[in-house]
N, C-alpha and C positions, 0 to 999 in steps of 0.2 A: 341366480337372477340378476337380471341387467341392472348396469348402475343407472344412477338419476342421469350421471351425465350423457350415458347410450340412448336412454329412451327420448331424451331432451333432444339429442342430435339426430333420432330415427323421425320423432315428429316433425323438426326442424324439414328434413328431407320431404318426405310427404305433404306438408304444409307448401314447401315451395314449389314443388312440383307442380302441386293443382294450380297455385297460382300462376306459375310460368304458363302454361296451356292455354291462358285467359288474356293474361295481358305481359308485355315486355318489363317486368316489374321484377328487381332483387332483392331479396333480404338483406336487412341493413346496408346496403348498399349505396355508392354512389350514382347517380343517372348513368344510364349507359350515352358513352361520347359517341361520336362520328368514329375517332379512334379506335375504340374498342368494339365498334362494329367491322372493319377493316381489320384488325389486328386483334385476332381472339386472345382472349386470357389464356396463359400457359404459366404451369408451375416449374419451377427450377430448383432440387433437392440436392444439397451440397454437405458435403460428399458426392460423386457424381454414382449412376449406377455402374455395378461390376467393380467396385472401389477393392483394394485389399488393404486392408488395413491392419496395424500391428495393434495387439493388445496391449494397453497401456500407453499408445500413443497419444497423443493430447492433442486436440483439435478444436475447431470453431464447426459447430453445425449451423447450416441456416435452410430455410425454404424459403424462396420468396414467388410472391404470384405476381406476375409483370402484364399488366393490361386492364389491372380493377383494384381500387384502392377499398376496401372492406374492412369491418370490425373482427376483430378475433375470432368472438363465434361463432361466424361464419367459416371460419376453416377448421378442417378436423385432420390434426396431422397425428399419424401415430409412428412407432418405433414398437417392432415387435410387438401389436397390440398395445401400448402403451402410450400416454401421451408421451411428448418428450420432456418435459418438466418431470413425471413421475418415474420414465425409465431413467435419465441421467442423476434425479433425485437432487436438479436443482431448476430453479427459473428463467426460463430465456425472457427476452425482449421484441416486444411485437412494433415493429418500425412502418412510415410509408417513407421512403427514400425518394418518390417523385409523384404527381398530381394521379397516378394511374399504377399504383403499385404497393404491395403488403409484404413485408416481412415478419419472420419469425428468426430470433438468433440464439443460442445460449456458446458461450465462447468457458475455452479453456474444459473440454468435457473427455472421457475415454470411452471405449469400449472394453470394459474391463478381462475379456476372455473370450477366447477361439468359440466362432460361432455364427452363422448366419443369420444375416439382418435384415431385413424387412423394413422400409420406411416406407409411408402412403400418407399422401397429401390431396385433399379434395376438399369441392367447394360445390355447391350447387345455386351459390348466389351471385353468377357472372351470367345468367338468363339460360345455363344448360352447364350438366354435369363438368365440371374442369377436374380434372384426374388425373396424379401422377404416382410412379411405383418403381422405387430402385431395390438392388439387393447389395449389399455388401456382405464380406468374407472376411471375417476378424480371424487370424493368426497369431499363434503364438510358438515364438521359436521354439521353444520348450517341444513342443508336440512334433516341430518338424525335426529334430536332433536325430530321429532313426535315421535320416539322409545320409547321416555324417558318420564314420566309418572310425571304429576303436577308441571312440573315446576324444575325438579329436578335437580342438575348438580354438578359435583364432584368439590371439590377445591384440594383434594389431591390427590393421587393414590398412593398405595403400590402394587407392581410388586412382588409376590412373587415365586420364582422359584425352587422347589426341583428339580433338576437337576438329569436329568436320572430315577425320581422318577417314574414308571410305577403304573399300579392299581394294580399290584401283588405284586409290596413294599407297596403300602398302607395298603392292605390288610395283611402282614404280618407284620406291626406297628402296627395296631388294635389288632390283636391276643396277639403279645408281648405286649404290654401297658395294654390293657384292660383286655384280658382275654374273653375263650369263654366257655360256658357249656351250654349241653342237646341242643346245635344249635344256640342257642342265646348267642350272643356277649354281655358282662357289662357296654360297652357302645361305643360311636362313637368315631372319632379322632375330632380335632376341624376343619380340615379343610373340613369334611364330614358334619358340622354343619352350613353352609351358604346358603344364600338367592336364589342363584341360581348353575347349574349345567350343564355341556356340555361337549363334549370331540372335542380334538382337533387334526389333522393332524398335521405329521411332517415333511415331506420330504422336499426336497431342489430341487432348480433349478437343479443340475445335478447328482444328485442320488437320488434313495426313500429311503434311510438310512443318515439320516443326521448327522451332528457333532455338540457338543454345540454351535460353533462358530456361523454359520449360522442358526441354530434354531434360537437362541437368539436374532440375527440380525434380524430376520423376527416379533419379538415382538416389538424391539425397532425402527424399520423403517415401517414394514408393505410391506417391498417389502422380495421376496425370494432372496436368493445367493446361493454361490457354498459353498462345503468344506471347510474349514478354512479359509474363508471371514467373515469382520465385518463392517458392513455400505458401501460396496462398493456394484458393478457389478464387477465379474472376465474381465480383457480384457485380449489382446495376448500380454502384454507386461509383460516381467521378475520384473518389479519394483513393488514392493507390496505396493508404497503408490499413485503410479500416477490413480490407477483403478478407473472409475467412482462412485463421491460417492452419496448417499441418506441421506439426514438430517436425523439424530437420533433422540429420544425421549427425550434425556438430551437436545441436542441444540433446540430443537423444544420448549421446555417449559420454555427455558431462553429467549430465543430470542422473543417470543411473549407474555410472560404472568411476566416475571421476576419472576419466580417461584426459587425455593432454590432444590439441585437436589443430590442425595446421592446413594451411591453403599454399600452395604456389603455382603459380604461373607466370607465362611471359606477356602477358595484356595487363592491361590496369588490375589491382586485386580485386577492384569494386565493379569487373565486366559479369557478364552472365554467370557463367560457369563457375567460379571462385564463389561467387554473390549467392547463388542458389544453395550451396552448403549451411549458408548459414544467417541467411537473413530472411524476411517477409515484406516484398511488395507487389503488386501488381505491375508495377513499369521499370523495367532493367534498368532504363535510362537514367533514374534517381540516385546517379552516383556519388553526390553529395549526400545523401542522406544513409546510402547505403556503408560508406565510410563511419559515419557518426554511428551507426547501427553494431556496427563490428565492434562498439568499445560496451555493449551492453553485456553484462555480467554470464546470462542465461547463455548467449551464444558468440562468446570472446573467442576467436581462436588463438591456440599460444603462438601461433607461429604465422606470421602474414606475407611475402614475399614474392615481388612484380614489382609491375608499373603502377602507372596511378596517383605521384605524388601531388599531381594539381588539385584532386579532390579532398586533398588532408588539409589543405592550406588556405588559409584567404587572401582575396584577391591583393592586398598589400605587401604580402611575401612571395607573389609569383603565381600564386593557385587561382581555382577557380570557386573555391565556397563565397558565398553571398551571404552567409548566418555570420561571416566575421572571426568563426573558429581556426584555432591550433590545432586538427587532430593528434596531428605529431605530436605533440606536448600535452597533451592529454593522453596519449598512449604511455608517453614518459613517465607521466605522474602513478602510471596503474605499475610501473615496474617495468616496463620494456625498455629492451636495448634496441638501438635505431641506430639502422645504418643503410649508408647510398651508394657503394661501390663494391665490389668485388673483393679488393684490399681488408676493407673491415669484415666484410662478411666472414673470410674464410678464420678472421680473430674472436667468431661471437660464438661457437659452438657449443662452448659450457657456460650461457645464459640459461635463466627457466622461461623467457617469454622473448619472442624476437618480431622486430617490424624492419622490413628491409625494403624500401620506395626507391628503384635504380633510374629512374626516369619520370618526366612531369607525363607523360602518356603510356601507351604501350612501349612496351622495351623492342628495341630493334631486332629483326630476325637474325638467326643465325648467318645466313647468306651475307647480310649486310656488317653486323657486328664480329663477326669470327673469320669467314672464309676469305674476303676480300683485304683484310685489312694487311697494310696500311692505307689503301688508299682510299676509304671510306669517309673521309673526314665531312665531304659535302651532306654526307646520310648520316652518321653516325652524332657529328658535331662534338659538344664537348663531353657526352657522356663516352668516354672511352675504357672504361673500365665497369664494364655490366658484366655480371655473372651469366655464368652459361646454367641452363636448365640443370645439367649434372648439377653445378657446385651448388646452386640455390638447393638441390634435394638433400644432397648428403651433408649441406649444413641442417635443416629442418629432421630429418632424421636423428642427427647427433643431438638435438636441444629435447626433442619427443621423446626420448628414446629413456630420458631419467625420469620419466614416470612411470612407478611399480604396476601400475593399474594397465597401462599400455595407451596406444593412440590410433585416431582416425587421419589420415594425410593425405590429403586429395590433389594431384601433381593435373597440370594442364598444358600440354601444347598447343597454346592458343593460336599461333601464327598460319598454322596449318589450313585451318579455319581460313583466316582473314586475307593470307595470299590467294587462296583458289579462287575467293570473289573477286578478285581484280584479274583472274587470270595469268599468275606467275607462277608456271611450274617450278623452277629452279626455287624460288623463296617457300614457294610451299613443302614442296619435297625435302628440301635442304633442313627445314625444321622439322619434318617427319624423322629423319634420321637421327637430329640431335634427341627427339623425344626417344626415339628408340634404343640410342645409347643409354640414354638417362632408365629406360627400363632395365636392361643389361645392369646397370649400377646397383637399381634396386632389389635386382634378385640375388646379387651377391651378397647385399646385405642379409636377404629372408635366408640366405644359406647359415649363414651367423645366427640367426633369429629365428630358427623354425616356425614357432609362432605367428609370423607374420603370413596374413593370406594378401598377395599381389593382384589386383586385377585390373586388366590393360582393355581399354573397348574405345570408343568412341559415340558423341552425341546425336549425329546425324552423318547423311552424307554429301558429297559435292560429286558433280556429273562431269569430273575428268573421266577421256575416254585413250587408251591406249593403242591408238592406230595403226604401227608399226615402227618404223625408224625412218631419220632424216640424212641427206648426205648434206653435212653443211661447206665441205670442199668443192661440191658440183655447184652449190648455191652463191659463190663467189662470181658477182660481177650481174646477176640475175635480179630478178625485181616482180611484183606480181603475182600474176597468175601460172608464171613461170618459176617461183618455189612452190608451188603445189606440186606439182608435176614431180617434186623430187621426193615425194613419200613415200618410201616404200611397202607397199603391202605384199603379203603373202609370200611366195619364193624371193621376193624382192626387199624383202625386209631384212637386211644383213643386221647379225646380232651387233647391239651397239661395243664400241671401242673408247669407252671410259677406263681411265687410267687412275689409278690412285698408289704413286709411288712410295708415299710416306706412312699409309696403311692409317690414316686416320679416319677412314670408312667415307670419306667426300673426293670424288674426283677431283685431279689434279686440273682439268678444265672441263666447264662444264658444257663447251661446245664442239666437243670431240669429233672425229671425222662421220661417223655415225653415232645419233644420237636417239632417246626417244622421240617419235613424234607422236605428239598428243594433240585431243579433240577436248571440246567441251559439249555436252551433253546440253545445257541452256545457256543462252550467253546473247550479250546486246550486241550489235553492230561493232566491229572492231577490226582494228589491220591486225597482222601475224607475219613475224619472218621467221619465226621458231626458235630462233636464236634468246640465250640471255639476255634479259635489259639487266645495264648496267647500271639504272637505279632504278629504283620503286615509281610505277608511273601507274597512272589508272587508263582502263582500256577506252574509258567514256569522256565527253564531256559532255555539257547544259547544249542547247542547238541556241547558239543567240539570236537565233530569228523566232523564237519560240519563246514568248514573254511572260504567257499567264499559266502554267502547266511544267513540268517536269517530264521533258521531250529528250534524250539522249542521242549522242549518236558518235563514232568513231571518233576515237583522241585523234587529231592529227599528228598531235606529238611524238604518238607513240609506233613505231615500225611504219613510217612513212612509203618505204618503198615496200612495204609487206602486201601479202595478200587482203583483200577485204571481204571482210564476210558479211553476208546480211542474217542481222540477229534472229532468234526466234521467240524472243520474252516480248513482253510490251515495253513500249517504248520509254515509259516511267521507270522501267527500271535499269541503273546502271552498271551492274555489276552481273556476274554468272551469281545462281541462286542455289540455296541448297535443294538436296533431293530426301525422297522419301524410303530410299531404298536400306536394305536389313546392313547393321555394319557388325563387323565379327569383335568375339570378345574371346580373351585369354586368360585365364587364371594360373595360382602355383600356390601351394599352400593349405593350411588346413583347410577344409569345406570348399576346395578347388572343384571340385567334381559337380559343384552344385551347378556350375553355371558354363555345364556341356548342354548342345543341342539347341531349340528355339526357344527365347524367352521375348516378352515382353519388356519394355524399358523401366516397368514399376519394379518385375521381380529381380533385377539387379540390386536394388535395397532389400527385399525381402532374403536374396539369397546371403548378403553382407551380414544383417544380424541374425539372420540362423547361424552362419559360421562364427556368430560373437557370444553365439545361447545369451542373446541381451534378454532380461527381463525388465518391459519397459514400466513395469508397475509400480516398480522402487520409486 
């Protein structure tokens, strides 16, 4: 027998359909405006279609009708045939965020068990039938454990992200660090010598080319989101903190298993990749708020190491905070040991919780921080005792391993990406080598702690291309297009002559007689002489003759005697940009074989929680 609600809805549909054939009238709706007539109303259901949802994972459910302001009984929403209130066992809230929108939201709900979920939303009160349908797959890691072997289970997970580290950047790092002769490499990178290898897609829900926020969010939550978003689905309000949330990996392992968590990066610790592991915001640029969010008990990492001190201090203390709060002091009150240099970091491994902020902004890249010492004072300034990524990671492991319940640690080589944007080959690849040496260090840790799953990947690609090699000796005294003629291709691409006499994995001279000749698949106008830049420098400047918009031209101070390349990007792009090519992923340890083959970026989250056999219903 049909319910009273269903009978009432069917009667409404019938009566409204009759009315629509006669006059442009909407049931219980505001009058049709000119905007509605040109922009038809449409539903947005969050989570989105084809979402993979961890059973027991907390999230916010939201349905938006954008383009019409209606009353609640004009819209029918169903979750597997039930009203959302009945399905989730709690009441939602109806709102109208704009003059032409209607929303329904239930906060903090879960899908309790593995199932296929169908969500529908429909109305005929828009002047026609407006309808949307999405399907979710709810998964339970206990059902996926058949994919594991011999009862294996990870106690610890180390997720290592070489930001922007596309396959070509890996290859370049291998050439520079290991060398090649007669067509055979003299060695392999640490990340290339692991148990499993696959490829990961990188696109977000709103665009084919991602940024670091939503791509890292896919790893942290198992859900796609939009550019600049972290741990949320984008809604139709301007508030960057009210968007529908999805519980992230830091929150999950703390809530369900009491594990310790850590974030290590060479960028600001409030930057996109580390923040996506632990916080929720529509705008990654809200770094002042992100620093504050790290204090929330539910998502507070036990270890935070990197740059970005300025987001933790008020202006009076040399920071950028406008609210006057000193977040460093607030962390100290929570029992955190606070360090600002490598010397004191080395002494802090026995602490239970650790905050290390080693520079006001992003940490200096390896090339400037370690490789060119002591001739880098103008670049590094007073921050001469910054730790390496290896040192930060080693300390983080020592702090986190004190928890008998295990830990989750995210390690990011951030400036592989940042230096690719400025098309600085050496600074990007030197950071990739530092990242790889950190991978080797973590692999050694995992040998002693075989219940540790190590995952190494990137979040997106860059357009660096490996075109051949370049003769620096022949280039002396030449300029402009004469330099372009010295790029060796095919039989003229002689093997690079990098020399690493001290065996530290970095060549003694980046401008050896024959070095890699790189190009960029996307770029702004720029000058290039193929030699290492003594100091970091932007490839472009704003055209001083264009006042009313962003319009970039080649920076005349960068390689003024180099080849001038006309860009292939819009003129409002002043840097090289991300690509959407697939990126490699490698893994070792319990559950590592789950990472073989082709994966969507949301699958990385699913494989992690499966390897942990995580029960999110706890």
